[in-house]
Residue frames as qw, qx, qy, qz and C-alpha x, y, z in Angstrom:
[[0.436, 0.533, -0.186, -0.701, -8.07, -63.73, 172.59],
 [0.228, 0.246, -0.884, -0.327, -7.27, -67.01, 171.05],
 [0.186, 0.238, 0.900, -0.314, -10.07, -68.58, 173.06],
 [0.420, 0.562, 0.271, -0.659, -12.66, -66.27, 171.54],
 [0.380, 0.496, -0.540, -0.563, -11.56, -66.96, 167.99],
 [0.059, 0.066, -0.994, -0.060, -11.84, -70.69, 168.53],
 [0.285, 0.404, 0.727, -0.476, -15.37, -70.32, 169.87],
 [0.437, 0.601, -0.029, -0.668, -16.48, -68.20, 166.94],
 [0.247, 0.391, -0.785, -0.412, -14.88, -70.57, 164.49],
 [0.011, 0.113, 0.991, -0.065, -16.75, -73.58, 165.91],
 [0.305, 0.497, 0.547, -0.601, -20.02, -71.69, 166.21],
 [0.401, 0.571, -0.226, -0.680, -20.06, -70.75, 162.53],
 [0.075, -0.182, 0.936, 0.293, -19.67, -74.37, 161.25],
 [0.702, 0.164, -0.054, -0.691, -22.55, -75.71, 159.12],
 [0.606, -0.042, 0.793, -0.035, -23.71, -79.28, 158.74],
 [0.389, 0.400, -0.532, -0.636, -23.56, -80.40, 155.13],
 [0.616, 0.059, 0.748, -0.239, -26.08, -83.23, 154.59],
 [0.564, 0.548, -0.277, -0.551, -26.16, -83.06, 150.81],
 [0.270, 0.342, -0.889, -0.139, -24.25, -86.33, 150.39],
 [0.213, 0.101, 0.893, -0.384, -26.55, -88.10, 152.85],
 [0.547, 0.473, 0.275, -0.634, -29.67, -86.81, 151.08],
 [0.479, 0.499, -0.572, -0.441, -28.29, -87.98, 147.73],
 [0.070, 0.161, -0.981, 0.083, -27.77, -91.44, 149.23],
 [0.365, 0.288, 0.710, -0.528, -31.36, -91.52, 150.52],
 [0.549, 0.519, -0.094, -0.648, -32.75, -90.40, 147.17],
 [0.462, 0.379, -0.754, -0.274, -31.07, -93.39, 145.52],
 [0.031, 0.114, -0.952, 0.283, -31.51, -95.93, 148.34],
 [0.474, 0.216, 0.533, -0.667, -35.24, -95.50, 149.06],
 [0.723, 0.399, -0.181, -0.534, -36.48, -96.26, 145.50],
 [0.403, 0.369, -0.836, -0.050, -34.04, -99.18, 145.24],
 [0.127, -0.036, 0.884, -0.449, -35.39, -100.72, 148.46],
 [0.593, 0.305, 0.314, -0.676, -38.98, -100.20, 147.36],
 [0.647, 0.436, -0.464, -0.419, -38.36, -101.87, 144.01],
 [0.340, 0.273, -0.895, 0.091, -36.59, -104.91, 145.49],
 [0.358, -0.037, 0.696, -0.621, -39.20, -105.38, 148.22],
 [0.753, 0.252, -0.067, -0.604, -41.72, -106.47, 145.59],
 [0.664, 0.348, -0.649, -0.128, -39.60, -109.50, 144.68],
 [0.030, 0.220, -0.867, 0.447, -39.32, -110.83, 148.22],
 [0.732, -0.211, -0.225, -0.607, -42.13, -113.30, 148.79],
 [0.194, -0.251, 0.887, -0.336, -42.74, -115.92, 151.44],
 [0.664, -0.102, -0.559, -0.485, -44.81, -119.02, 150.79],
 [0.351, -0.255, 0.729, -0.529, -46.45, -120.73, 153.72],
 [0.623, -0.050, -0.691, -0.364, -47.85, -124.23, 153.54],
 [0.595, -0.430, 0.398, -0.549, -49.85, -125.41, 156.52],
 [0.491, 0.167, -0.855, -0.003, -48.95, -128.88, 157.74],
 [0.765, -0.457, 0.028, -0.453, -50.65, -131.15, 160.22],
 [0.100, -0.433, 0.872, -0.206, -49.13, -133.56, 162.68],
 [0.542, -0.122, -0.787, -0.268, -50.36, -137.16, 162.54],
 [0.690, -0.559, -0.028, -0.459, -52.76, -138.15, 165.32],
 [0.175, 0.479, -0.790, 0.342, -50.79, -139.49, 168.28],
 [0.527, -0.143, 0.647, -0.532, -53.46, -141.07, 170.44],
 [0.035, -0.009, 0.959, 0.280, -54.37, -144.59, 169.26],
 [0.232, 0.528, 0.756, -0.311, -58.06, -144.15, 170.14],
 [0.278, 0.743, 0.048, -0.606, -58.45, -140.92, 168.14],
 [0.079, 0.451, -0.717, -0.526, -56.40, -142.34, 165.29],
 [0.135, 0.149, 0.975, 0.097, -58.45, -145.54, 165.12],
 [0.279, 0.638, 0.564, -0.445, -61.70, -143.57, 165.25],
 [0.255, 0.694, -0.233, -0.632, -60.64, -141.37, 162.32],
 [0.018, 0.302, -0.864, -0.402, -59.45, -144.35, 160.27],
 [0.289, 0.314, 0.894, -0.136, -62.74, -146.21, 160.72],
 [0.358, 0.718, 0.295, -0.519, -64.60, -143.36, 159.00],
 [0.256, 0.707, -0.426, -0.503, -62.34, -143.18, 155.92],
 [0.953, 0.279, 0.040, -0.112, -62.17, -145.68, 153.08],
 [0.808, 0.293, -0.161, 0.486, -58.41, -145.12, 152.73],
 [0.393, -0.888, 0.113, 0.209, -55.74, -143.54, 154.94],
 [0.752, 0.595, -0.066, 0.277, -52.98, -142.57, 152.53],
 [0.510, -0.757, 0.280, 0.299, -49.28, -142.39, 153.42],
 [0.697, 0.644, -0.254, 0.185, -46.11, -141.89, 151.43],
 [0.762, -0.557, 0.179, 0.278, -43.01, -143.35, 153.05],
 [0.430, 0.853, -0.283, 0.086, -39.82, -141.65, 151.87],
 [0.845, -0.376, 0.248, 0.288, -36.75, -143.84, 152.12],
 [0.177, -0.678, 0.467, 0.539, -33.31, -143.20, 150.62],
 [0.165, -0.176, 0.849, 0.471, -33.73, -145.88, 147.94],
 [0.073, -0.387, -0.831, -0.393, -37.49, -145.80, 147.26],
 [0.382, -0.109, 0.156, -0.904, -40.90, -144.24, 147.80],
 [0.073, -0.248, -0.966, 0.022, -43.79, -146.31, 149.14],
 [0.445, -0.220, -0.121, -0.860, -47.45, -145.41, 148.69],
 [0.195, -0.105, -0.937, 0.272, -49.32, -147.11, 151.51],
 [0.545, -0.525, -0.268, -0.596, -52.87, -147.39, 152.81],
 [0.143, -0.433, 0.695, -0.556, -52.49, -147.53, 156.59],
 [0.766, -0.074, 0.343, -0.538, -55.50, -149.86, 156.82],
 [0.954, 0.252, 0.079, -0.141, -54.59, -152.42, 154.14],
 [0.755, -0.292, 0.364, 0.461, -50.86, -152.07, 153.43],
 [0.212, -0.409, 0.435, 0.774, -48.64, -151.08, 150.51],
 [0.625, 0.663, 0.263, -0.317, -50.30, -149.89, 147.30],
 [0.724, 0.646, -0.087, 0.224, -47.12, -149.27, 145.28],
 [0.633, -0.581, 0.218, 0.462, -43.40, -149.42, 145.97],
 [0.523, 0.848, -0.016, 0.086, -41.49, -147.06, 143.68],
 [0.785, -0.276, 0.102, 0.545, -37.73, -147.76, 143.50],
 [0.072, -0.792, 0.200, 0.573, -35.30, -144.98, 142.63],
 [0.777, 0.530, 0.240, 0.240, -34.39, -144.50, 138.98],
 [0.534, 0.603, -0.135, 0.577, -30.90, -143.27, 138.12],
 [0.455, -0.043, -0.504, 0.733, -30.17, -142.70, 141.81],
 [0.182, -0.088, 0.151, -0.968, -33.11, -140.30, 142.29],
 [0.363, 0.322, 0.741, -0.464, -36.67, -140.68, 143.53],
 [0.066, 0.247, 0.749, 0.611, -39.16, -141.39, 140.75],
 [0.200, 0.326, 0.403, -0.832, -41.70, -138.61, 141.32],
 [0.428, 0.147, -0.472, -0.756, -43.41, -139.15, 137.95],
 [0.449, -0.156, -0.872, -0.113, -44.50, -142.65, 138.98],
 [0.099, -0.279, -0.675, 0.676, -45.54, -141.28, 142.38],
 [0.313, 0.253, 0.020, -0.915, -47.81, -138.71, 140.71],
 [0.494, 0.031, -0.685, -0.535, -49.32, -141.35, 138.39],
 [0.351, -0.213, -0.885, 0.219, -50.05, -143.59, 141.38],
 [0.017, 0.325, 0.504, -0.800, -51.60, -140.74, 143.37],
 [0.390, 0.150, -0.290, -0.861, -53.73, -139.72, 140.38],
 [0.488, -0.111, -0.821, -0.276, -55.09, -143.28, 140.21],
 [0.242, -0.311, -0.770, 0.502, -55.86, -143.20, 143.95],
 [0.150, 0.279, 0.180, -0.931, -57.52, -139.78, 143.60],
 [0.438, 0.021, -0.566, -0.698, -59.67, -141.07, 140.73],
 [0.480, -0.231, -0.846, -0.017, -60.81, -143.96, 142.90],
 [0.376, -0.614, -0.561, 0.408, -61.30, -141.87, 146.07],
 [0.242, 0.604, 0.181, 0.737, -62.07, -138.28, 144.96],
 [0.421, -0.838, -0.176, -0.299, -63.24, -137.11, 148.41],
 [0.794, -0.425, -0.088, 0.426, -59.98, -137.92, 150.18],
 [0.251, 0.915, -0.118, 0.294, -57.75, -134.86, 150.65],
 [0.506, -0.766, 0.392, -0.063, -55.45, -136.01, 153.46],
 [0.865, 0.312, -0.328, 0.218, -52.04, -137.60, 153.05],
 [0.599, -0.758, 0.240, 0.098, -49.23, -138.27, 155.50],
 [0.614, 0.632, -0.427, 0.204, -45.58, -138.08, 154.48],
 [0.803, -0.563, 0.181, 0.072, -43.35, -140.26, 156.63],
 [0.567, 0.721, -0.342, 0.206, -39.64, -139.75, 156.18],
 [0.834, -0.151, -0.279, 0.452, -36.34, -140.96, 157.56],
 [0.360, -0.847, -0.039, 0.390, -34.30, -138.56, 159.69],
 [0.456, -0.342, 0.449, 0.688, -31.62, -138.45, 156.97],
 [0.443, 0.651, 0.565, 0.247, -34.05, -137.38, 154.22],
 [0.303, 0.012, 0.112, 0.946, -32.79, -134.24, 152.44],
 [0.182, 0.518, 0.360, -0.754, -34.95, -131.12, 152.73],
 [0.278, 0.335, -0.468, -0.770, -35.21, -130.81, 148.93],
 [0.212, -0.112, -0.943, -0.231, -36.73, -134.31, 148.69],
 [0.008, 0.472, 0.740, -0.479, -39.33, -133.44, 151.34],
 [0.216, 0.530, 0.057, -0.818, -40.31, -130.18, 149.62],
 [0.268, 0.217, -0.698, -0.628, -40.47, -131.83, 146.18],
 [0.139, -0.248, -0.959, 0.002, -42.62, -134.65, 147.55],
 [0.098, 0.525, 0.541, -0.649, -44.94, -132.15, 149.22],
 [0.271, 0.448, -0.247, -0.816, -45.32, -130.28, 145.93],
 [0.250, 0.098, -0.854, -0.446, -45.99, -133.47, 143.97],
 [0.105, -0.344, -0.921, 0.152, -48.65, -134.86, 146.35],
 [0.104, 0.499, 0.386, -0.769, -50.46, -131.51, 146.68],
 [0.497, 0.696, 0.044, -0.517, -51.04, -130.43, 143.05],
 [0.580, -0.008, 0.678, 0.452, -50.50, -131.90, 139.60],
 [0.204, 0.365, -0.357, -0.835, -50.74, -130.61, 136.04],
 [0.507, 0.370, 0.773, -0.094, -53.79, -131.68, 134.07],
 [0.028, -0.066, 0.533, 0.843, -54.47, -131.11, 130.39],
 [0.358, 0.579, 0.629, -0.376, -57.98, -129.82, 129.68],
 [0.555, 0.811, 0.178, -0.056, -58.47, -129.33, 125.95],
 [0.639, 0.565, -0.151, 0.499, -55.47, -127.27, 124.92],
 [0.200, -0.808, 0.284, -0.477, -54.90, -125.72, 128.35],
 [0.605, 0.014, -0.692, 0.394, -52.71, -127.03, 131.14],
 [0.442, -0.693, 0.011, -0.569, -54.30, -126.50, 134.56],
 [0.028, 0.315, -0.816, 0.484, -53.40, -127.34, 138.13],
 [0.734, -0.325, -0.461, -0.379, -55.46, -130.16, 139.60],
 [0.413, -0.585, 0.510, -0.476, -55.66, -130.77, 143.33],
 [0.618, 0.072, -0.783, 0.014, -54.50, -134.17, 144.60],
 [0.657, -0.518, -0.510, 0.199, -54.03, -134.29, 148.37],
 [0.143, 0.738, -0.125, 0.647, -53.61, -130.75, 149.77],
 [0.611, -0.703, 0.166, -0.322, -53.97, -131.65, 153.47],
 [0.695, 0.370, -0.549, 0.279, -50.45, -132.82, 154.28],
 [0.677, -0.699, 0.202, -0.108, -49.20, -134.22, 157.57],
 [0.545, 0.562, -0.590, 0.197, -45.58, -135.18, 158.16],
 [0.778, -0.546, 0.256, -0.178, -43.98, -137.62, 160.55],
 [0.179, -0.577, 0.790, 0.102, -41.19, -140.14, 161.07],
 [0.774, 0.224, -0.495, -0.326, -41.06, -143.23, 158.90],
 [0.901, -0.365, 0.225, -0.066, -40.77, -146.63, 160.55],
 [0.361, -0.572, 0.658, 0.333, -37.32, -148.23, 160.32],
 [0.581, 0.495, -0.465, -0.448, -36.47, -149.47, 156.83],
 [0.873, -0.143, 0.441, -0.151, -37.13, -153.22, 156.85],
 [0.844, 0.525, -0.045, 0.104, -35.48, -153.76, 153.45],
 [0.210, 0.794, -0.484, 0.302, -32.24, -152.16, 154.63],
 [0.497, -0.514, 0.627, -0.310, -32.04, -154.29, 157.79],
 [0.924, 0.089, 0.354, -0.111, -32.93, -157.52, 155.95],
 [0.731, 0.651, -0.158, 0.130, -30.42, -156.87, 153.14],
 [0.113, 0.735, -0.581, 0.330, -27.53, -156.33, 155.57],
 [0.658, -0.022, -0.742, 0.126, -28.33, -159.47, 157.52],
 [0.032, -0.168, 0.578, -0.798, -29.23, -157.68, 160.72],
 [0.418, -0.472, -0.738, -0.238, -32.15, -159.08, 162.65],
 [0.419, -0.777, -0.077, -0.463, -34.04, -157.80, 165.66],
 [0.859, -0.490, -0.055, 0.137, -31.92, -159.89, 168.01],
 [0.375, -0.735, 0.394, 0.405, -28.63, -158.50, 166.71],
 [0.263, 0.604, -0.614, -0.435, -26.13, -159.35, 163.99],
 [0.950, 0.158, -0.072, -0.260, -26.61, -162.55, 161.97]]
């Protein structure tokens, strides 16, 4: 008889999902509201041309092939065909992005059809410096009348490795053959 009472007792049990439903009622609107604030920005980048023939052919067509070399102690704005345009030393231990933007605006004024730029950086370059540089070379603020608008500088960005820092090796006395 005790077996029958146990069976009846377990057969009469109900599932109470009220607490779970209350949780869902609160959780679903919360997740929907917070999903609006999650955004992903994607910026397309290009790799520099690797074949010398293709690279030389592209450079012959363009009046300027613009590069920004990012070193720990300076930024260099360079035309790959003619050489350095401006060397911008750090100010107060940080990269001087204001001078970089002024230099790029002057280049854009002179060559308005050029949209490509290559950022060459050292392996030890912090991620924040790369992202800030990408933002500065892509778009700038421009005052038109009383409004401030975004003006396009060089939106087609390619990234690559910078050549070894010649100033660093010459200042420490190291030459190509070894220590001085």
